[in-house]
Residue, then its C-alpha position, 0 to 999 in steps of 0.5 A: m723954587t719954594s714948596t709954595d711954588i711947587d704946591l701952586e704948580a701942582l694945584r694948577r695942573d690938577l685944576q687944568y685936569v679937572k677942567d679938561k675932564i669937565e669940558i670933555r664930558d660936556l662934549i659927550h653930553t652936547q652930542a647926545r642932546g644934538h641927537d635927541r633934538h635932531d640938531v645937526s649943528l650941535m651934533t657936528s660941533v663936537y667933532t674936529e674938522d677931520g673927525v670921523d664917527e663909526h656907527g656899526p657899518t656906517v662910517k661918516a665924516a663929522a661934516d656928514y654925520g648929523d644929516w645921516a644920523n637924523a635920517a637914520h633915527s627918523a626912519a627907525f623911531d618916532q621919539h628917542s632919548h640918548n642917556i650917557t651914564t658911566h663915563t671914564c676919561e684918560i688925558e695925556g697932553d692934548v689927546a684923551h681917550s674916553e668911554s661913555y656908556v649910553i642907554v637909548q630909549a626909543r619909541r616906534g608906534n606902540a613899541l618901546i625899544m631900549m639899547g645899551g652900548r658905549y661910545i669909545d672916543r679919541l679926543e684932541r685939544r686943538d687951538g685950546t679946545w677939545k673935540i672928538a677926532l674919532r668915535r666908535c660905537t658898540v651895541e651890547w644889548t636891546l630890549q623891546g616892549d609895549g609902549s601903548a600906556l604913553k598914549s593913555g590918560n595917565f600922561a595927558g597934558f605932559i609936554k612932548g619933546s620935539w626934534d627941533t628948536n621948538d623943543v622946550s629945552y631951547a626956550r630962553p628964558l624958560t616961560q609957560d608960553d605954550t606957543n609951538i608946544e605939543r602935549w600928550 
């Protein structure tokens, strides 16, 4: 084996590692988007068939998680946005462990609520595809304030997000058609 062969093999390993990390990060982001659009298929698509999600005292099989999450979010909030910030990931073969910080901004009436926590995930590559096998969630801080300014004239005309496939983010191709679009 020549030094060029060794260099190419190292490059292949490094490229696979980077590809795996991107695929894992995309899974985490897809799940967050599924939450904010109340899209059960997006939420559950990131879990293994036998995957488990632990949100505090609630532990759900992946197949049941999306419906439970939508009901819980609808009961607590009028709108919400899950933002993934710091993300670390360690990969060993077909198993990875990741930690993703999440900041959730939510609104209930005129109250604005923020929460910070982390998603601690064990992911597995099965049949060449990464999925979450186990998610455990932490909540580490909360903050509440007045959100009545959102209903002031300062935001008139801005598009409102929606919890379904009518959300503007689903539009393909993206146009200025306002069918099914609600504005402040």
